[in-house]
Structures are given as structure tokens and as C-alpha cells.
N, C-alpha and C positions, 0 to 999 in steps of 0.2 A: 411329278410335282405340279401343283395347281396354284395359279395366280388368282387374286381377287381384284377386281376393278370396281371402284365406287364412282358412279357417274353423277358428278356434282357441278356441272357447267351451266345449267339453265338459268334463265333470267326470271322465271316464274312470273310471267305477265298476269295470269289470272289471279295470282295471289297478291300482286301489287308490292311485294317485297321479296327478299331472298328466303325462300321457304326452307332451304338446306341450313339456314342459320336460326330458324325458329327454335325457341328453347323448350326443353323438357328437363326438369330437375336442374335448371340453371346451366345446362349444356346444350349446344346446338344439336339438331337432329343429325347432321352429318358427322358429328363427333361420336354419337352413339353408334351409328352404323359402322364407322371406322373402328371403334373400340371392339365391337363384336367380331369384325373381320380379323382384327389382330389377335383375338383370343381363340380363333378357330383353327382348323387344320390347314389353312391356307399357307403357302410357303412364301408368297410375296403379296403385298398389298399396295395398290396404287390408287390414288385419288385423282380424277381428272377435273380440273377447275376451268372456269370460263368467265362468266359475267361478274362474279364476285371473288375474283382470284385472291386478293389480299386478305379479305375477311375470312375466307375459308382456310387459307394457309395459317392464319394466326390462331385459329381454333384447334388445329391439329398438331401444333409443334411439340406435344408431349407424347405423341404415339409413334411407333416404329414402322413408318410407312414412307412411300415415295409420293411426292405431289408433282403432277405434270399439268402445265397449262395448255389448254386447247385454244389457240388464238382464232380458230375458225368456228367457235361455239355458235355463232349467230346462224350458221347454216344447218343446224339441227343435230340431234343426238347421234346421228350416224358419224359425224366428224369426230365425236369423243370416242366412240367405239374404235374407229380406225386409228386415232392417236394412241389408244391404250394398247391395241394389238401391236403396233410398231415399237411400243416401249417395253413390252413384257420380256423378261429374261429368256434367252434362247433355250434354256433347259426346261422351261415350263411345258407340260404336256397339254394343259387345258386351262381355261379361264372361266371364272364365275363373275358375272356382271351384277352388281348390286345398285340399288337406287338410293340417293342420299335422303329421300323423304319417306323411307320405309323402316323406321327404327324398331318396329315390332318383330322384324326378322331376327331370330336368335342364333346363338352358336350351334345349337344342335341341328337346325335346319341346314346351315351351311355344311356342317360335317356330313349330314345325310346325303347331300348332293354329291360330295366328294367320294363317299363310300359307295354310292350307287354307280358312280363313274367307274371306279376301280373294279367293282364286282360284276358289272354287266358289259363293260367295254362299249356301252352306248356312246355315240358321238355328241348327243345333246341330252342333258338331264334337267328336268323341269319339275318344280313342286306343283301339285294340283289338289284342289279341295272341291268335292262334289262335282267333278268333271270340269271345273273351272281352273285353268292354268294361271300361274302367277310368277312373281320374281322372288329370289334371284334365279338366273338360268346359267347353266354350265355348257360350254362348248369345247369339244376336243379341237386343239389348235392344228394338229396335222390335217384333220379332215376339213376344217372350216376356216383356216387362216386366210386363204384367198377370197372366199366369199365375204368374210367380215370386212376385208379391205375394199370390197366393191360396193358396200352399202351407200345409200344416199338418203337425203331428206331427214325427217324428224321421227321416223318409225323405229329407228334402231335395228336390232337383230330380228324383230318380228317377221320381217320379210323372209328370212331364212327358215324360221320355225314353221310358217304357214305352208311352205313348199316342200317340207321334208318330214312329214309326220312319222314316216316309217323309221326314222332314225332316233326317235325320242324314247327315252325311259322316264316314266313319271314316278315321282315320290308322292305317294298319296297321304294327304293330311286330313285330319278330322274336321278342321274348319279353316277358313281362309282369312282369319283375322290378321295374320302377319302380312298379308298383301295390301292392307289398307295404306293409302298414301294421302298426301295433302296437296290440294290445288286451290283451295278456297279458305277464307278465314273460318267458315263454319266447319269445314273438315279438320282444321287445326284444333278447334275446341273439341271436336269429337276425339281427335288423336290424344289430346291431353287426358281425357277421361279414360281411354283405353290404356294408355301408358300407366295411369295410377292403378287401374284394376289389375294390370299385369304385375305390377310391383307387389300388390297385396297378395296375389297368388303365389308369388315366389318367396314371400316372407315366411320363415319357419314359424309354425304355430306353437 
């Protein structure tokens, strides 16, 4: 069984407002990410909140997931990772970490990560486009549980990935559009355009 964790605790200082609450089709980005996770093969979905706890919670009350508050969010993304690992159900074999500002990640990509994990027994599974890795990332909990709990700072699990390249199975993508995230108002405008193009591509002709 595989859990999904959506990291939605950050303050988004560069954005100047809660980027996880920015709207796409009148729904916050974090809602789109959470809905995708709930529609995928994930067996448990957890959202880690922080700076905008109440606002994020209120946007997700229609989805079948768990919301857990990280009271130490100011100390960096690693604290959200640790909070998540401590909260995952004991029967989960692996965890997929998703970012609240990457709504272009779709159900098929999450499912490919899970399938890649089961088929290869790799302890880390990462999507990659043109040799450039991105998110979301899957970790085997038996192998990496302790290491995930030892993380520090705002780098998250990148520390583990850098030092353990031999453990990684890559899911190769044709392009890295789904990796696009939002840190500035200009990137938000770009995201809206990409979102609309994605909708058009998925609309039956």
C-alpha cells in the first residue's frame, strides 16, 4: 500500500500570498493536487498544513483525505516531511510526496510511480524529463523511514536523493511541463495559461 502526502505548509514569501490557495477554475491549486491524489491508486492521502492552516482546511472539506497541521512549519519543508512520516498508517509500504503548487501533475503520473515501485522494487522512484528529475517522488518506507525522520532545513528529501542515486528508478517523461510550480506572480500567470491549454488537450473533439 502507498500513501500520498501533499506538502502545503509553506508561507510562500516570494509570492506574497498563499500560493497553495491561488485559483485555477475557481478552485485553489492545493484542491486540484488533492483531488488528483484522491483519484489515483494511492491508498491514503494526507495534506500537511502550516502557515495557512484554516484556509487550506476549508478548501479541502469535500475530499476523502486527512489534514495534519505542522506546528513547526517555519523551520522548513523537512519538518512537514517528518510530520507526514510520523502520521502515515503503519500498513503503508511507501509514500509519494506531492507539492501543493504543482497542479499539472496528473493521475497517470502518480499511478506510474506506484507501478514502477511495485514492478522494480526500487526504493526511490522519480519522474524525469530530458534527464531533469522532478516531483512527485516515491520513497520506500522500510528503507528510508529513519532517513526521512533525520532531515533538516528547507531542502526536504533532496538530501536523500543526492546521496543515493543507485537506489533510484526513473519514470521517463516526454516533457517536464507537469513539474512547473509557482513562486512568483508571473509564474502564476504562466500556470493559468498552461492549465487552460491542458484543459483544451483533454477536451474530446
